[in-house]
PyMOL Python script that loads the backbone (N, CA, C, O; Angstrom):
from pymol import cmd

cmd.read_pdbstr("""\
ATOM      1  N   MET A   1     -10.756  23.908   4.249  1.00  0.00           N
ATOM      2  CA  MET A   1      -9.458  23.260   4.231  1.00  0.00           C
ATOM      3  C   MET A   1      -9.656  21.762   4.053  1.00  0.00           C
ATOM      4  O   MET A   1     -10.555  21.183   4.661  1.00  0.00           O
ATOM      5  N   ALA A   2      -8.838  21.134   3.234  1.00  0.00           N
ATOM      6  CA  ALA A   2      -8.942  19.706   2.960  1.00  0.00           C
ATOM      7  C   ALA A   2      -8.501  18.886   4.169  1.00  0.00           C
ATOM      8  O   ALA A   2      -7.564  19.247   4.882  1.00  0.00           O
ATOM      9  N   LYS A   3      -9.190  17.794   4.374  1.00  0.00           N
ATOM     10  CA  LYS A   3      -8.852  16.886   5.465  1.00  0.00           C
ATOM     11  C   LYS A   3      -7.578  16.130   5.115  1.00  0.00           C
ATOM     12  O   LYS A   3      -7.401  15.713   3.971  1.00  0.00           O
ATOM     13  N   GLY A   4      -6.693  15.952   6.085  1.00  0.00           N
ATOM     14  CA  GLY A   4      -5.461  15.214   5.875  1.00  0.00           C
ATOM     15  C   GLY A   4      -5.509  13.847   6.536  1.00  0.00           C
ATOM     16  O   GLY A   4      -6.497  13.484   7.175  1.00  0.00           O
ATOM     17  N   CYS A   5      -4.453  13.113   6.376  1.00  0.00           N
ATOM     18  CA  CYS A   5      -4.339  11.787   6.981  1.00  0.00           C
ATOM     19  C   CYS A   5      -4.021  11.927   8.463  1.00  0.00           C
ATOM     20  O   CYS A   5      -3.118  12.668   8.851  1.00  0.00           O
ATOM     21  N   THR A   6      -4.767  11.212   9.274  1.00  0.00           N
ATOM     22  CA  THR A   6      -4.551  11.238  10.722  1.00  0.00           C
ATOM     23  C   THR A   6      -3.825   9.982  11.201  1.00  0.00           C
ATOM     24  O   THR A   6      -3.826   9.685  12.395  1.00  0.00           O
ATOM     25  N   HIS A   7      -3.203   9.240  10.272  1.00  0.00           N
ATOM     26  CA  HIS A   7      -2.575   7.966  10.630  1.00  0.00           C
ATOM     27  C   HIS A   7      -1.083   7.920  10.327  1.00  0.00           C
ATOM     28  O   HIS A   7      -0.473   6.853  10.395  1.00  0.00           O
ATOM     29  N   LEU A   8      -0.491   9.055   9.995  1.00  0.00           N
ATOM     30  CA  LEU A   8       0.929   9.077   9.637  1.00  0.00           C
ATOM     31  C   LEU A   8       1.814   8.564  10.765  1.00  0.00           C
ATOM     32  O   LEU A   8       2.901   8.047  10.511  1.00  0.00           O
ATOM     33  N   ASP A   9       1.366   8.699  11.997  1.00  0.00           N
ATOM     34  CA  ASP A   9       2.156   8.236  13.140  1.00  0.00           C
ATOM     35  C   ASP A   9       2.248   6.708  13.197  1.00  0.00           C
ATOM     36  O   ASP A   9       3.046   6.174  13.967  1.00  0.00           O
ATOM     37  N   GLN A  10       1.456   6.001  12.406  1.00  0.00           N
ATOM     38  CA  GLN A  10       1.490   4.533  12.381  1.00  0.00           C
ATOM     39  C   GLN A  10       2.502   3.983  11.377  1.00  0.00           C
ATOM     40  O   GLN A  10       2.807   2.790  11.396  1.00  0.00           O
ATOM     41  N   MET A  11       3.025   4.843  10.499  1.00  0.00           N
ATOM     42  CA  MET A  11       3.964   4.373   9.471  1.00  0.00           C
ATOM     43  C   MET A  11       5.231   3.841  10.113  1.00  0.00           C
ATOM     44  O   MET A  11       5.709   4.369  11.117  1.00  0.00           O
ATOM     45  N   GLN A  12       5.764   2.787   9.517  1.00  0.00           N
ATOM     46  CA  GLN A  12       6.992   2.146   9.985  1.00  0.00           C
ATOM     47  C   GLN A  12       8.017   2.121   8.855  1.00  0.00           C
ATOM     48  O   GLN A  12       7.668   2.289   7.687  1.00  0.00           O
ATOM     49  N   ASP A  13       9.271   1.912   9.209  1.00  0.00           N
ATOM     50  CA  ASP A  13      10.314   1.661   8.225  1.00  0.00           C
ATOM     51  C   ASP A  13      10.235   0.171   7.920  1.00  0.00           C
ATOM     52  O   ASP A  13      10.777  -0.645   8.666  1.00  0.00           O
ATOM     53  N   VAL A  14       9.562  -0.188   6.828  1.00  0.00           N
ATOM     54  CA  VAL A  14       9.229  -1.590   6.551  1.00  0.00           C
ATOM     55  C   VAL A  14      10.158  -2.206   5.510  1.00  0.00           C
ATOM     56  O   VAL A  14      10.769  -1.510   4.699  1.00  0.00           O
ATOM     57  N   THR A  15      10.243  -3.514   5.557  1.00  0.00           N
ATOM     58  CA  THR A  15      10.912  -4.302   4.532  1.00  0.00           C
ATOM     59  C   THR A  15       9.818  -4.973   3.708  1.00  0.00           C
ATOM     60  O   THR A  15       8.968  -5.660   4.275  1.00  0.00           O
ATOM     61  N   PRO A  16       9.813  -4.796   2.387  1.00  0.00           N
ATOM     62  CA  PRO A  16       8.778  -5.416   1.563  1.00  0.00           C
ATOM     63  C   PRO A  16       8.758  -6.937   1.744  1.00  0.00           C
ATOM     64  O   PRO A  16       9.805  -7.579   1.817  1.00  0.00           O
ATOM     65  N   SER A  17       7.556  -7.495   1.814  1.00  0.00           N
ATOM     66  CA  SER A  17       7.382  -8.931   2.040  1.00  0.00           C
ATOM     67  C   SER A  17       7.774  -9.761   0.823  1.00  0.00           C
ATOM     68  O   SER A  17       8.041 -10.955   0.956  1.00  0.00           O
ATOM     69  N   SER A  18       7.812  -9.150  -0.363  1.00  0.00           N
ATOM     70  CA  SER A  18       8.190  -9.859  -1.589  1.00  0.00           C
ATOM     71  C   SER A  18       8.487  -8.841  -2.678  1.00  0.00           C
ATOM     72  O   SER A  18       8.318  -7.638  -2.479  1.00  0.00           O
ATOM     73  N   ARG A  19       8.931  -9.329  -3.827  1.00  0.00           N
ATOM     74  CA  ARG A  19       9.227  -8.443  -4.965  1.00  0.00           C
ATOM     75  C   ARG A  19       8.014  -8.263  -5.867  1.00  0.00           C
ATOM     76  O   ARG A  19       8.031  -7.437  -6.780  1.00  0.00           O
ATOM     77  N   GLY A  20       6.972  -9.027  -5.615  1.00  0.00           N
ATOM     78  CA  GLY A  20       5.725  -8.939  -6.363  1.00  0.00           C
ATOM     79  C   GLY A  20       4.576  -9.069  -5.393  1.00  0.00           C
ATOM     80  O   GLY A  20       4.792  -9.099  -4.181  1.00  0.00           O
ATOM     81  N   CYS A  21       3.357  -9.146  -5.898  1.00  0.00           N
ATOM     82  CA  CYS A  21       2.213  -9.312  -5.013  1.00  0.00           C
ATOM     83  C   CYS A  21       2.350 -10.639  -4.277  1.00  0.00           C
ATOM     84  O   CYS A  21       2.338 -11.707  -4.889  1.00  0.00           O
ATOM     85  N   GLU A  22       2.477 -10.558  -2.985  1.00  0.00           N
ATOM     86  CA  GLU A  22       2.703 -11.740  -2.151  1.00  0.00           C
ATOM     87  C   GLU A  22       1.632 -12.812  -2.385  1.00  0.00           C
ATOM     88  O   GLU A  22       1.949 -13.995  -2.510  1.00  0.00           O
ATOM     89  N   ASP A  23       0.381 -12.397  -2.442  1.00  0.00           N
ATOM     90  CA  ASP A  23      -0.718 -13.347  -2.587  1.00  0.00           C
ATOM     91  C   ASP A  23      -0.830 -13.894  -4.008  1.00  0.00           C
ATOM     92  O   ASP A  23      -1.113 -15.079  -4.182  1.00  0.00           O
ATOM     93  N   CYS A  24      -0.619 -13.069  -5.020  1.00  0.00           N
ATOM     94  CA  CYS A  24      -0.657 -13.543  -6.407  1.00  0.00           C
ATOM     95  C   CYS A  24       0.489 -14.514  -6.676  1.00  0.00           C
ATOM     96  O   CYS A  24       0.316 -15.486  -7.411  1.00  0.00           O
ATOM     97  N   LEU A  25       1.650 -14.261  -6.090  1.00  0.00           N
ATOM     98  CA  LEU A  25       2.774 -15.175  -6.268  1.00  0.00           C
ATOM     99  C   LEU A  25       2.444 -16.561  -5.710  1.00  0.00           C
ATOM    100  O   LEU A  25       2.850 -17.572  -6.284  1.00  0.00           O
ATOM    101  N   LYS A  26       1.718 -16.613  -4.606  1.00  0.00           N
ATOM    102  CA  LYS A  26       1.329 -17.896  -4.006  1.00  0.00           C
ATOM    103  C   LYS A  26       0.383 -18.688  -4.897  1.00  0.00           C
ATOM    104  O   LYS A  26       0.421 -19.918  -4.909  1.00  0.00           O
ATOM    105  N   THR A  27      -0.474 -17.979  -5.651  1.00  0.00           N
ATOM    106  CA  THR A  27      -1.475 -18.657  -6.475  1.00  0.00           C
ATOM    107  C   THR A  27      -1.091 -18.723  -7.950  1.00  0.00           C
ATOM    108  O   THR A  27      -1.803 -19.335  -8.746  1.00  0.00           O
ATOM    109  N   GLY A  28       0.024 -18.101  -8.320  1.00  0.00           N
ATOM    110  CA  GLY A  28       0.449 -18.094  -9.714  1.00  0.00           C
ATOM    111  C   GLY A  28      -0.325 -17.107 -10.571  1.00  0.00           C
ATOM    112  O   GLY A  28      -0.355 -17.241 -11.794  1.00  0.00           O
ATOM    113  N   ASP A  29      -0.946 -16.124  -9.950  1.00  0.00           N
ATOM    114  CA  ASP A  29      -1.740 -15.137 -10.673  1.00  0.00           C
ATOM    115  C   ASP A  29      -0.874 -13.932 -11.047  1.00  0.00           C
ATOM    116  O   ASP A  29       0.295 -13.863 -10.667  1.00  0.00           O
ATOM    117  N   SER A  30      -1.444 -12.994 -11.782  1.00  0.00           N
ATOM    118  CA  SER A  30      -0.714 -11.799 -12.220  1.00  0.00           C
ATOM    119  C   SER A  30      -1.348 -10.558 -11.608  1.00  0.00           C
ATOM    120  O   SER A  30      -2.421 -10.618 -11.009  1.00  0.00           O
ATOM    121  N   TRP A  31      -0.661  -9.431 -11.772  1.00  0.00           N
ATOM    122  CA  TRP A  31      -1.130  -8.162 -11.220  1.00  0.00           C
ATOM    123  C   TRP A  31      -0.811  -7.040 -12.194  1.00  0.00           C
ATOM    124  O   TRP A  31      -0.059  -7.227 -13.150  1.00  0.00           O
ATOM    125  N   VAL A  32      -1.394  -5.864 -11.940  1.00  0.00           N
ATOM    126  CA  VAL A  32      -1.160  -4.687 -12.769  1.00  0.00           C
ATOM    127  C   VAL A  32      -0.092  -3.800 -12.132  1.00  0.00           C
ATOM    128  O   VAL A  32       0.954  -3.563 -12.735  1.00  0.00           O
ATOM    129  N   HIS A  33      -0.347  -3.308 -10.917  1.00  0.00           N
ATOM    130  CA  HIS A  33       0.611  -2.493 -10.172  1.00  0.00           C
ATOM    131  C   HIS A  33       0.667  -3.001  -8.740  1.00  0.00           C
ATOM    132  O   HIS A  33      -0.211  -3.739  -8.293  1.00  0.00           O
ATOM    133  N   LEU A  34       1.709  -2.596  -8.031  1.00  0.00           N
ATOM    134  CA  LEU A  34       1.905  -3.067  -6.660  1.00  0.00           C
ATOM    135  C   LEU A  34       1.782  -1.929  -5.661  1.00  0.00           C
ATOM    136  O   LEU A  34       2.066  -0.773  -5.974  1.00  0.00           O
ATOM    137  N   ARG A  35       1.354  -2.278  -4.452  1.00  0.00           N
ATOM    138  CA  ARG A  35       1.246  -1.356  -3.328  1.00  0.00           C
ATOM    139  C   ARG A  35       1.956  -1.970  -2.126  1.00  0.00           C
ATOM    140  O   ARG A  35       1.902  -3.180  -1.910  1.00  0.00           O
ATOM    141  N   LEU A  36       2.618  -1.122  -1.351  1.00  0.00           N
ATOM    142  CA  LEU A  36       3.360  -1.543  -0.166  1.00  0.00           C
ATOM    143  C   LEU A  36       2.671  -1.005   1.076  1.00  0.00           C
ATOM    144  O   LEU A  36       2.459   0.201   1.194  1.00  0.00           O
ATOM    145  N   CYS A  37       2.320  -1.882   1.998  1.00  0.00           N
ATOM    146  CA  CYS A  37       1.742  -1.461   3.278  1.00  0.00           C
ATOM    147  C   CYS A  37       2.847  -0.824   4.112  1.00  0.00           C
ATOM    148  O   CYS A  37       3.875  -1.450   4.372  1.00  0.00           O
ATOM    149  N   LEU A  38       2.635   0.414   4.527  1.00  0.00           N
ATOM    150  CA  LEU A  38       3.654   1.122   5.306  1.00  0.00           C
ATOM    151  C   LEU A  38       3.525   0.866   6.801  1.00  0.00           C
ATOM    152  O   LEU A  38       4.154   1.551   7.607  1.00  0.00           O
ATOM    153  N   ILE A  39       2.716  -0.112   7.168  1.00  0.00           N
ATOM    154  CA  ILE A  39       2.616  -0.524   8.563  1.00  0.00           C
ATOM    155  C   ILE A  39       3.396  -1.817   8.780  1.00  0.00           C
ATOM    156  O   ILE A  39       4.110  -1.956   9.773  1.00  0.00           O
ATOM    157  N   CYS A  40       3.255  -2.783   7.831  1.00  0.00           N
ATOM    158  CA  CYS A  40       3.889  -4.090   8.037  1.00  0.00           C
ATOM    159  C   CYS A  40       4.764  -4.560   6.884  1.00  0.00           C
ATOM    160  O   CYS A  40       5.499  -5.533   7.049  1.00  0.00           O
ATOM    161  N   GLY A  41       4.717  -3.909   5.718  1.00  0.00           N
ATOM    162  CA  GLY A  41       5.550  -4.306   4.590  1.00  0.00           C
ATOM    163  C   GLY A  41       4.899  -5.265   3.610  1.00  0.00           C
ATOM    164  O   GLY A  41       5.556  -5.707   2.668  1.00  0.00           O
ATOM    165  N   HIS A  42       3.635  -5.599   3.797  1.00  0.00           N
ATOM    166  CA  HIS A  42       2.935  -6.484   2.860  1.00  0.00           C
ATOM    167  C   HIS A  42       2.901  -5.852   1.477  1.00  0.00           C
ATOM    168  O   HIS A  42       2.561  -4.677   1.338  1.00  0.00           O
ATOM    169  N   VAL A  43       3.251  -6.626   0.453  1.00  0.00           N
ATOM    170  CA  VAL A  43       3.160  -6.164  -0.929  1.00  0.00           C
ATOM    171  C   VAL A  43       1.926  -6.810  -1.548  1.00  0.00           C
ATOM    172  O   VAL A  43       1.801  -8.034  -1.587  1.00  0.00           O
ATOM    173  N   GLY A  44       1.008  -5.958  -2.035  1.00  0.00           N
ATOM    174  CA  GLY A  44      -0.220  -6.446  -2.648  1.00  0.00           C
ATOM    175  C   GLY A  44      -0.487  -5.741  -3.952  1.00  0.00           C
ATOM    176  O   GLY A  44       0.087  -4.689  -4.233  1.00  0.00           O
ATOM    177  N   CYS A  45      -1.360  -6.326  -4.749  1.00  0.00           N
ATOM    178  CA  CYS A  45      -1.701  -5.737  -6.041  1.00  0.00           C
ATOM    179  C   CYS A  45      -2.765  -4.652  -5.877  1.00  0.00           C
ATOM    180  O   CYS A  45      -3.547  -4.660  -4.927  1.00  0.00           O
ATOM    181  N   CYS A  46      -2.771  -3.720  -6.832  1.00  0.00           N
ATOM    182  CA  CYS A  46      -3.652  -2.552  -6.789  1.00  0.00           C
ATOM    183  C   CYS A  46      -5.093  -2.903  -7.150  1.00  0.00           C
ATOM    184  O   CYS A  46      -5.387  -4.041  -7.517  1.00  0.00           O
ATOM    185  N   ASP A  47      -5.973  -1.938  -7.045  1.00  0.00           N
ATOM    186  CA  ASP A  47      -7.383  -2.150  -7.362  1.00  0.00           C
ATOM    187  C   ASP A  47      -7.638  -2.322  -8.857  1.00  0.00           C
ATOM    188  O   ASP A  47      -8.730  -2.745  -9.237  1.00  0.00           O
ATOM    189  N   SER A  48      -6.681  -2.013  -9.707  1.00  0.00           N
ATOM    190  CA  SER A  48      -6.821  -2.287 -11.138  1.00  0.00           C
ATOM    191  C   SER A  48      -6.514  -3.750 -11.449  1.00  0.00           C
ATOM    192  O   SER A  48      -6.819  -4.230 -12.541  1.00  0.00           O
ATOM    193  N   SER A  49      -5.919  -4.450 -10.507  1.00  0.00           N
ATOM    194  CA  SER A  49      -5.659  -5.883 -10.642  1.00  0.00           C
ATOM    195  C   SER A  49      -6.915  -6.640 -10.241  1.00  0.00           C
ATOM    196  O   SER A  49      -7.694  -6.157  -9.419  1.00  0.00           O
ATOM    197  N   LYS A  50      -7.118  -7.814 -10.811  1.00  0.00           N
ATOM    198  CA  LYS A  50      -8.378  -8.531 -10.558  1.00  0.00           C
ATOM    199  C   LYS A  50      -8.539  -8.970  -9.105  1.00  0.00           C
ATOM    200  O   LYS A  50      -9.669  -9.097  -8.633  1.00  0.00           O
ATOM    201  N   ASN A  51      -7.450  -9.205  -8.387  1.00  0.00           N
ATOM    202  CA  ASN A  51      -7.548  -9.706  -7.015  1.00  0.00           C
ATOM    203  C   ASN A  51      -7.567  -8.626  -5.933  1.00  0.00           C
ATOM    204  O   ASN A  51      -7.997  -8.883  -4.809  1.00  0.00           O
ATOM    205  N   ARG A  52      -7.108  -7.433  -6.264  1.00  0.00           N
ATOM    206  CA  ARG A  52      -7.126  -6.293  -5.327  1.00  0.00           C
ATOM    207  C   ARG A  52      -6.574  -6.660  -3.938  1.00  0.00           C
ATOM    208  O   ARG A  52      -7.197  -6.365  -2.918  1.00  0.00           O
ATOM    209  N   HIS A  53      -5.411  -7.299  -3.916  1.00  0.00           N
ATOM    210  CA  HIS A  53      -4.864  -7.798  -2.659  1.00  0.00           C
ATOM    211  C   HIS A  53      -4.448  -6.697  -1.683  1.00  0.00           C
ATOM    212  O   HIS A  53      -4.510  -6.909  -0.472  1.00  0.00           O
ATOM    213  N   ALA A  54      -4.027  -5.533  -2.169  1.00  0.00           N
ATOM    214  CA  ALA A  54      -3.663  -4.445  -1.251  1.00  0.00           C
ATOM    215  C   ALA A  54      -4.882  -3.986  -0.453  1.00  0.00           C
ATOM    216  O   ALA A  54      -4.797  -3.806   0.762  1.00  0.00           O
ATOM    217  N   THR A  55      -6.006  -3.798  -1.127  1.00  0.00           N
ATOM    218  CA  THR A  55      -7.228  -3.398  -0.434  1.00  0.00           C
ATOM    219  C   THR A  55      -7.731  -4.517   0.469  1.00  0.00           C
ATOM    220  O   THR A  55      -8.214  -4.261   1.572  1.00  0.00           O
ATOM    221  N   ARG A  56      -7.618  -5.748   0.006  1.00  0.00           N
ATOM    222  CA  ARG A  56      -8.014  -6.892   0.833  1.00  0.00           C
ATOM    223  C   ARG A  56      -7.177  -6.933   2.118  1.00  0.00           C
ATOM    224  O   ARG A  56      -7.700  -7.212   3.197  1.00  0.00           O
ATOM    225  N   HIS A  57      -5.868  -6.650   1.992  1.00  0.00           N
ATOM    226  CA  HIS A  57      -4.982  -6.602   3.163  1.00  0.00           C
ATOM    227  C   HIS A  57      -5.463  -5.535   4.146  1.00  0.00           C
ATOM    228  O   HIS A  57      -5.480  -5.768   5.355  1.00  0.00           O
ATOM    229  N   PHE A  58      -5.853  -4.369   3.635  1.00  0.00           N
ATOM    230  CA  PHE A  58      -6.379  -3.325   4.514  1.00  0.00           C
ATOM    231  C   PHE A  58      -7.621  -3.814   5.264  1.00  0.00           C
ATOM    232  O   PHE A  58      -7.724  -3.619   6.475  1.00  0.00           O
ATOM    233  N   HIS A  59      -8.549  -4.436   4.570  1.00  0.00           N
ATOM    234  CA  HIS A  59      -9.785  -4.900   5.211  1.00  0.00           C
ATOM    235  C   HIS A  59      -9.520  -5.993   6.248  1.00  0.00           C
ATOM    236  O   HIS A  59     -10.254  -6.106   7.230  1.00  0.00           O
ATOM    237  N   GLN A  60      -8.479  -6.794   6.036  1.00  0.00           N
ATOM    238  CA  GLN A  60      -8.147  -7.853   6.987  1.00  0.00           C
ATOM    239  C   GLN A  60      -7.373  -7.343   8.202  1.00  0.00           C
ATOM    240  O   GLN A  60      -7.509  -7.892   9.295  1.00  0.00           O
ATOM    241  N   THR A  61      -6.566  -6.304   8.021  1.00  0.00           N
ATOM    242  CA  THR A  61      -5.660  -5.862   9.086  1.00  0.00           C
ATOM    243  C   THR A  61      -5.972  -4.480   9.647  1.00  0.00           C
ATOM    244  O   THR A  61      -5.550  -4.147  10.754  1.00  0.00           O
ATOM    245  N   ASN A  62      -6.715  -3.670   8.880  1.00  0.00           N
ATOM    246  CA  ASN A  62      -6.965  -2.273   9.217  1.00  0.00           C
ATOM    247  C   ASN A  62      -5.688  -1.427   9.187  1.00  0.00           C
ATOM    248  O   ASN A  62      -5.623  -0.384   9.838  1.00  0.00           O
ATOM    249  N   HIS A  63      -4.668  -1.873   8.433  1.00  0.00           N
ATOM    250  CA  HIS A  63      -3.457  -1.078   8.230  1.00  0.00           C
ATOM    251  C   HIS A  63      -3.800  -0.005   7.203  1.00  0.00           C
ATOM    252  O   HIS A  63      -4.052  -0.341   6.046  1.00  0.00           O
ATOM    253  N   PRO A  64      -3.818   1.273   7.578  1.00  0.00           N
ATOM    254  CA  PRO A  64      -4.409   2.299   6.728  1.00  0.00           C
ATOM    255  C   PRO A  64      -3.560   2.851   5.592  1.00  0.00           C
ATOM    256  O   PRO A  64      -4.122   3.368   4.627  1.00  0.00           O
ATOM    257  N   ILE A  65      -2.232   2.767   5.659  1.00  0.00           N
ATOM    258  CA  ILE A  65      -1.415   3.522   4.710  1.00  0.00           C
ATOM    259  C   ILE A  65      -0.616   2.607   3.794  1.00  0.00           C
ATOM    260  O   ILE A  65       0.086   1.699   4.240  1.00  0.00           O
ATOM    261  N   ILE A  66      -0.748   2.878   2.487  1.00  0.00           N
ATOM    262  CA  ILE A  66       0.050   2.182   1.477  1.00  0.00           C
ATOM    263  C   ILE A  66       0.808   3.207   0.658  1.00  0.00           C
ATOM    264  O   ILE A  66       0.512   4.401   0.697  1.00  0.00           O
ATOM    265  N   ARG A  67       1.784   2.725  -0.079  1.00  0.00           N
ATOM    266  CA  ARG A  67       2.445   3.568  -1.071  1.00  0.00           C
ATOM    267  C   ARG A  67       2.611   2.777  -2.352  1.00  0.00           C
ATOM    268  O   ARG A  67       2.632   1.546  -2.343  1.00  0.00           O
ATOM    269  N   PHE A  68       2.730   3.506  -3.460  1.00  0.00           N
ATOM    270  CA  PHE A  68       2.974   2.905  -4.752  1.00  0.00           C
ATOM    271  C   PHE A  68       4.321   2.203  -4.682  1.00  0.00           C
ATOM    272  O   PHE A  68       5.294   2.807  -4.231  1.00  0.00           O
ATOM    273  N   PHE A  69       4.411   0.954  -5.110  1.00  0.00           N
ATOM    274  CA  PHE A  69       5.638   0.173  -4.986  1.00  0.00           C
ATOM    275  C   PHE A  69       6.344   0.053  -6.335  1.00  0.00           C
ATOM    276  O   PHE A  69       6.517  -1.042  -6.869  1.00  0.00           O
ATOM    277  N   GLU A  70       6.743   1.193  -6.866  1.00  0.00           N
ATOM    278  CA  GLU A  70       7.487   1.274  -8.116  1.00  0.00           C
ATOM    279  C   GLU A  70       8.610   2.283  -7.911  1.00  0.00           C
ATOM    280  O   GLU A  70       8.426   3.265  -7.192  1.00  0.00           O
ATOM    281  N   PRO A  71       9.770   2.061  -8.529  1.00  0.00           N
ATOM    282  CA  PRO A  71      10.890   3.001  -8.366  1.00  0.00           C
ATOM    283  C   PRO A  71      10.504   4.423  -8.760  1.00  0.00           C
ATOM    284  O   PRO A  71       9.866   4.643  -9.790  1.00  0.00           O
ATOM    285  N   GLY A  72      10.896   5.377  -7.934  1.00  0.00           N
ATOM    286  CA  GLY A  72      10.666   6.784  -8.225  1.00  0.00           C
ATOM    287  C   GLY A  72       9.288   7.305  -7.857  1.00  0.00           C
ATOM    288  O   GLY A  72       9.044   8.507  -7.959  1.00  0.00           O
ATOM    289  N   GLU A  73       8.398   6.453  -7.438  1.00  0.00           N
ATOM    290  CA  GLU A  73       7.052   6.885  -7.058  1.00  0.00           C
ATOM    291  C   GLU A  73       7.019   7.187  -5.566  1.00  0.00           C
ATOM    292  O   GLU A  73       7.414   6.354  -4.750  1.00  0.00           O
ATOM    293  N   GLU A  74       6.555   8.364  -5.216  1.00  0.00           N
ATOM    294  CA  GLU A  74       6.565   8.798  -3.814  1.00  0.00           C
ATOM    295  C   GLU A  74       5.178   9.210  -3.339  1.00  0.00           C
ATOM    296  O   GLU A  74       5.057  10.125  -2.525  1.00  0.00           O
ATOM    297  N   TRP A  75       4.138   8.560  -3.827  1.00  0.00           N
ATOM    298  CA  TRP A  75       2.797   8.894  -3.358  1.00  0.00           C
ATOM    299  C   TRP A  75       2.208   7.709  -2.605  1.00  0.00           C
ATOM    300  O   TRP A  75       2.602   6.559  -2.797  1.00  0.00           O
ATOM    301  N   GLY A  76       1.269   8.025  -1.760  1.00  0.00           N
ATOM    302  CA  GLY A  76       0.611   6.988  -0.980  1.00  0.00           C
ATOM    303  C   GLY A  76      -0.875   7.256  -0.865  1.00  0.00           C
ATOM    304  O   GLY A  76      -1.410   8.180  -1.478  1.00  0.00           O
ATOM    305  N   TRP A  77      -1.528   6.431  -0.069  1.00  0.00           N
ATOM    306  CA  TRP A  77      -2.976   6.531   0.112  1.00  0.00           C
ATOM    307  C   TRP A  77      -3.312   6.085   1.517  1.00  0.00           C
ATOM    308  O   TRP A  77      -2.768   5.100   2.017  1.00  0.00           O
ATOM    309  N   CYS A  78      -4.215   6.818   2.152  1.00  0.00           N
ATOM    310  CA  CYS A  78      -4.756   6.406   3.445  1.00  0.00           C
ATOM    311  C   CYS A  78      -6.170   5.899   3.195  1.00  0.00           C
ATOM    312  O   CYS A  78      -7.053   6.665   2.808  1.00  0.00           O
ATOM    313  N   TYR A  79      -6.379   4.609   3.419  1.00  0.00           N
ATOM    314  CA  TYR A  79      -7.698   4.005   3.198  1.00  0.00           C
ATOM    315  C   TYR A  79      -8.755   4.587   4.134  1.00  0.00           C
ATOM    316  O   TYR A  79      -9.895   4.793   3.719  1.00  0.00           O
ATOM    317  N   ILE A  80      -8.400   4.851   5.369  1.00  0.00           N
ATOM    318  CA  ILE A  80      -9.388   5.315   6.349  1.00  0.00           C
ATOM    319  C   ILE A  80      -9.816   6.749   6.068  1.00  0.00           C
ATOM    320  O   ILE A  80     -11.010   7.046   6.028  1.00  0.00           O
ATOM    321  N   ASP A  81      -8.842   7.642   5.872  1.00  0.00           N
ATOM    322  CA  ASP A  81      -9.165   9.050   5.639  1.00  0.00           C
ATOM    323  C   ASP A  81      -9.471   9.347   4.175  1.00  0.00           C
ATOM    324  O   ASP A  81      -9.912  10.447   3.841  1.00  0.00           O
ATOM    325  N   GLN A  82      -9.235   8.351   3.286  1.00  0.00           N
ATOM    326  CA  GLN A  82      -9.532   8.506   1.861  1.00  0.00           C
ATOM    327  C   GLN A  82      -8.813   9.710   1.248  1.00  0.00           C
ATOM    328  O   GLN A  82      -9.419  10.516   0.543  1.00  0.00           O
ATOM    329  N   VAL A  83      -7.502   9.817   1.530  1.00  0.00           N
ATOM    330  CA  VAL A  83      -6.703  10.925   0.987  1.00  0.00           C
ATOM    331  C   VAL A  83      -5.401  10.391   0.398  1.00  0.00           C
ATOM    332  O   VAL A  83      -4.817   9.424   0.888  1.00  0.00           O
ATOM    333  N   GLY A  84      -4.970  11.060  -0.674  1.00  0.00           N
ATOM    334  CA  GLY A  84      -3.668  10.780  -1.245  1.00  0.00           C
ATOM    335  C   GLY A  84      -2.587  11.443  -0.410  1.00  0.00           C
ATOM    336  O   GLY A  84      -2.828  12.458   0.243  1.00  0.00           O
ATOM    337  N   LEU A  85      -1.398  10.866  -0.435  1.00  0.00           N
ATOM    338  CA  LEU A  85      -0.293  11.358   0.385  1.00  0.00           C
ATOM    339  C   LEU A  85       0.946  11.583  -0.476  1.00  0.00           C
ATOM    340  O   LEU A  85       1.324  10.720  -1.267  1.00  0.00           O
ATOM    341  N   ASP A  86       1.572  12.736  -0.320  1.00  0.00           N
ATOM    342  CA  ASP A  86       2.860  12.994  -0.955  1.00  0.00           C
ATOM    343  C   ASP A  86       3.917  12.554   0.056  1.00  0.00           C
ATOM    344  O   ASP A  86       4.142  13.227   1.061  1.00  0.00           O
ATOM    345  N   LEU A  87       4.555  11.436  -0.214  1.00  0.00           N
ATOM    346  CA  LEU A  87       5.515  10.870   0.727  1.00  0.00           C
ATOM    347  C   LEU A  87       6.949  11.305   0.448  1.00  0.00           C
ATOM    348  O   LEU A  87       7.864  10.880   1.153  1.00  0.00           O
ATOM    349  N   SER A  88       7.162  12.137  -0.558  1.00  0.00           N
ATOM    350  CA  SER A  88       8.513  12.559  -0.898  1.00  0.00           C
ATOM    351  C   SER A  88       9.184  13.328   0.236  1.00  0.00           C
ATOM    352  O   SER A  88      10.402  13.248   0.396  1.00  0.00           O
ATOM    353  N   SER A  89       8.428  14.053   1.006  1.00  0.00           N
ATOM    354  CA  SER A  89       9.003  14.831   2.107  1.00  0.00           C
ATOM    355  C   SER A  89       9.284  13.973   3.341  1.00  0.00           C
ATOM    356  O   SER A  89       9.940  14.429   4.277  1.00  0.00           O
ATOM    357  N   LEU A  90       8.795  12.750   3.346  1.00  0.00           N
ATOM    358  CA  LEU A  90       8.998  11.868   4.497  1.00  0.00           C
ATOM    359  C   LEU A  90      10.192  10.945   4.328  1.00  0.00           C
ATOM    360  O   LEU A  90      10.561  10.228   5.257  1.00  0.00           O
ATOM    361  N   ALA A  91      10.800  10.958   3.143  1.00  0.00           N
ATOM    362  CA  ALA A  91      11.919  10.051   2.872  1.00  0.00           C
ATOM    363  C   ALA A  91      13.184  10.470   3.581  1.00  0.00           C
ATOM    364  O   ALA A  91      14.213   9.807   3.451  1.00  0.00           O
TER     365      ALA A  91
END
""", "prot")
cmd.dss("prot")
cmd.show_as("cartoon", "prot")
cmd.util.cbc("prot")
cmd.orient("prot")
């Protein structure tokens, strides 16, 4: 049986910190895709972006769960358990 995420109880009803990557906006940089931290609402760029701010946020805070921050996307990722998450049933 596949291992699941053991951190779902940490998810919060968050307000996104910005409409784009919070850190890239501060430096005037660009991003490819956005990720939303489901613990605190930090918006960071994905690992395909040169700055990888979403992953950097995880390493700084240990907030394990993110979701894709695009309309209609309902998947997430747990950094600690290294598993994808179908968040459509949690909405």
